[in-house]
N, C-alpha and C positions, 0 to 999 in steps of 0.2 A: 502492499499500498503506499504509496506517494504522499506524504505529510509536506504540506507546503504552506506558509500563512495567511500569503492569500492566494484561492485557485482564479483565472480568468478566464471566464467564458465568450471565447470568440479574440481573435486575435487579428482585425483589423484595427488601423486606427489609434484609434482609442483604446481596447487592450492592450498597444503596443505602449503607449503612452503612461499607462499603467506601472508598466516594470519598471520607468523611470521614476516616477514618484514615488513609490514605492521604495525601490533602491534608493533615495536619497536618505531614507527613514529607517533604512537598514532595514527590510522588511523583506523576503523574498516569496516568487511570483511563480507559476507554472498556467501556461499555457495553454486551452484546447479546442480545436478549430475542426470543422465535419471537413472542408474544404484540403484540397495537399498540400497547399501552401500560405503561409503568411500572409497578411494582404487584406483580407476580405473583400466589401466590391472593388475597392482601389485596382484592385490587382486584377478580383477573378474577369469587375464588368468592364469596365473603364478603364486599363493602364496607363494608357497615352494621352486620355481625358487633361488636357488644361484646366487645372484652382488656380483661384486668383485669392482668394480668400483668407491664406491663412499670413497671420502678424509677421510681415518682415522681412515676409517669402513674396514679390510679387507675382514670381513665375516659375510653375513648375508643376512637372504632371501628374497622375495618381499615385502610377510606380517611382518616380523620383520622391514622392514623400514617403511615399512606405519606407524606402533604402534609408532615406535620414531618419526617419524613426528609429531603423535597426545601426545606423548609426551612433543614435547617442545613447542606445540600452549596452552597446556593448560592454562601456565597464561594470555591468552586474550580472552576477550569476542569477539565472530562470530557468526551468523548464517547460519547455514544447511538447506539443502529443495533438497529431497535426493527423486528419482522416480517420477523425470518428467525434462522437458526438458523447452529450451525456444526458442518460436517460432517464435516471434514477438519482436523487437528492432528496435526506432523510436525514429528519436529525439524532445525532447520534445523543450526543448527551444535554445537559444545559445546571450548571454552575454560576450562582451567585449573579444572575439575568445571562449569560453568555453561550449561547451556543457551540457548540462544536456539531460540522457539518458531514455527512459519508456523501462520497458522488462515486454516481458507476458508468463507465462507459457501456454504448454499441458491441465494445470487441472486449469489455470485463477488464476493464483498467480502473482499478480504483481510488478514488484521493479521501484522506483528512483535509476537513482544515476549519476553523475559526471562520474564517472569512471567504464571503461567493462573489465576487464581481463578474456580471451577467454584460459582455457589452457586446453585444451576438448582432449588431447594427437591424438589418429587419426582420430578422431573426431566419429561419428556411426560406429561399427564393427559387423559384425558376422563370425565366423571362417569357411573356406570352405571346401565344403563336399565332400567326396570322387563321385569324375564326371559320373563314371557310376554303380554308385550305386542307384535303386532309394526308396526313403525319409530312410536313412538311422536312423534318431532318431524317427522311431519305437521302434531302440534298446538305445534310448538315457539314459542314465545312471544304462541300462540294458546289458549294456558289452559296450557299445559304449560310449565314451567320448571326444572331445575334446583341455580338457585342465586337468592341473591334477593339481586339489585342496589339493587333501589328498593325499597323498602317500601308505597310508597306502591302502588302497582303492589296491593295485598293490602286496600287500605282497605277496610271500607265491604261486601265482599265473602264466597261462601261458599267458604271454601280447606280441602282436604284435602293435610296435608302427609302425606309416606308415608318413613316407614323409624324405626329405633328405635339411632342411635348420639348421638354428642354435635352436629352441625349437626340432626336432627331436630327433639331434645330443646330446643333454646337457639333455635330459630326460634318451634318450638313457644309458647314461655314469649316472648317476646319480639315473636310477631306477635296473640297469644292479647286484645287490649283494640283493635286497630286494626279485624279482622277484622269482618262484619256475624254470623257464624258461624264457629268453628273446630274442620277433625277432624286429630287423629291416630290415625293406625293404622298397626296392624305387627303382623307373623306369631304373635307372639307376648306375656305381656302380663311382659317382663321384658327390662333398656334398656341399653344399654351405653355409654352416658353418664356422665356426669358426676350424682355420688350424689343432692350439691348441688340439679342441676341439676332431676333427676326428683322432689326435693321439692317442686321450685314449681309441676313440671307439676302434680304428682297435684294441689294445694292449688289448681290454679287446674283443674283438671277437676272439685273439692268443691264449687264455686262455681260451676259452669255456665259456663266460664269457655271450656272446652275439652270436647272430645268424645272419649271416648278410644274406639277401635273395638277391640279383640281378644280372640282373632286372627283376625284379618283379613291381607287381603293383595287387591291389585285385580282386578280379573277384565278389564274390558273400559274404553276411551275413551267412552265419548257422544256425538255431535256430530258434523255436518260437515266444514265451512270451520273452528269451533272449539267448545273443551269446552261442552258444555251439560248435562255432567253426569258421575256413575263409577258403573259395578257394582264393587261390592266382595261376596268372598265367606268365608263365616266359615270357619274350618282341621277345625273338627271337625266340623258338624252341615251343612254343603255349602252352604247357603241362602246364595244367591244377591243383597245387597238391590241397589236402585237410589236415588242423592240425585241432585239439582239441585249442580250445584255452576261455580262458576265460576274458580278458579283450580287443578291441581295440583301440588304441587311432591314432587317424584321426590329425597328425601336421602338416596341408596343407598352413600355412598360414590363419592370414587375408585378410574381402573384408569390405576395406572402403567405409564408405559412408561421407560425411560432412554434409548428412541432413538437419535441418532448416538456415547453415550456409553459403547458396547459396542463400539465399532471403535478407539476411543483406546487401548486397551493397558492402560488402571488396573487395580489391582487393583477385587475387588470384594468382598464380603458380600454373598451371598442381591444383595440393588439400591440395595446402597447402595456407595459407592466408600471404600475403609477407607483411611486416615492414621496418620499417630502425632499426641502428641497432646504435643507439644513444642512444634511450628508448624504443624501441620494439611499435610504435603505428602502428596501422595502417595506411590508405589513410584515415578513416574517426577520426574524432577529440573525444582524449576520450576511442577509442575503442583501447585495447592494444591484441597481440597476445605473445601469452611467451610456451616452450615446444616443443616436437615433432609436431605442428598443423601450426607450421607457419614456412615461409623461407624466409634465406637470403642469398649472395653468401656468402661459404664452411661452412652452418649449416651443425647443429651432432645432428643429433638422439640421445641425451647423455639427461641424469636423470640431469648427475650436470652442462651441459646446460643451463637447463632449470632456473635450479635455479641462476646461473646468467641470465639470461635476467626477472626473475620479478624482482626481487633482484633495474634494473635498473626504470623497470616498474612504480614500489611502489613509486619511488625517485619521476618519472614525474605525477603520478596521486596524489603526495601532493603539485608538483606547481604547480597543475590545483585546487587545492581543500583552497590553500593559497598562492593568486598569492600577489609575490613583496619578502617570506618567507624566508630566506635564511631555505635551508632543515635540520631537527636537526639532523647531521649523528658522529657516535661515536662508537666507539670501544667498542664490548655489553662485552671484560672485562672489562670498564669503565664505564660504566650505572648500576651506583645505584639502579634507580629505578625498573630495569627489575632485579635486584637482587633482593631485596626488594619480587615479582610479582614471584621469584621464591623460594624464602624460604630463598638464600644464605645466611650466616652470617658470623662474621670475626671468 
């Protein structure tokens, strides 16, 4: 059985930053994720998507953000279990109001801790498929994709992007100059994404870099073992148009599933875990929820908000492990122990 000060469920950006905050207080962590690598949605869904709202970092891709977080936690020891999910959480004991928890994964790995931080993002997730296409996955990675994992996949090709949200707009703008021809297909000429990005997209349409197809939806995928083209249908006229195509990128969002979280008896608000804003603890003693998985009045689903939440949660975890002791808070600029770990010299 693995015993740690904090067990972190989820190895996305907020889970990784938890290791840093815990390390500053001398606490050890173990990260668990059902994906086969760290990074969460940043790595799995949009590794090359630009991020602009990390303080002090004008621009970096989602993967660069994860790489930077991994570099940041190098000074601290932590455990990592991938390709496993937590199925069971049980209270082992409660002494002086402090619970000890037992966790078990679907592969039988067991853990013991006084603090559980759920940093599971949106929970389990999978991309939404086009609703009227039978088995689009038969073309998966053969011309059909649901996320951009490598921009070079689309270079000098004829690409169709389907969708009307932030991801569809972001990638239409980002890929417009790399593709041979780029089509953006949506069922109406109104979009759900950021106004600034929509303005960029329409400017590229005006410059001939993007061909906007509205109001259209996909009718069928053309090809046998690989995508050769696509048929799209006009909503108003019902006319079906056939096009040659190399790549079809479906960006209809995600189906989010809480999975085993529903069995952990934490209080929920719709599909998120309710927490207090003092320390982001749930209704269960010693179980915290940070990042996109939690809910409280005024909640914003931003990475930087998750960083704030886990910082306060880790401080409460220290108090539970060392009752009566003062949390050794200090600015990192004056933390000589950390500086030695980082190899900083005067």
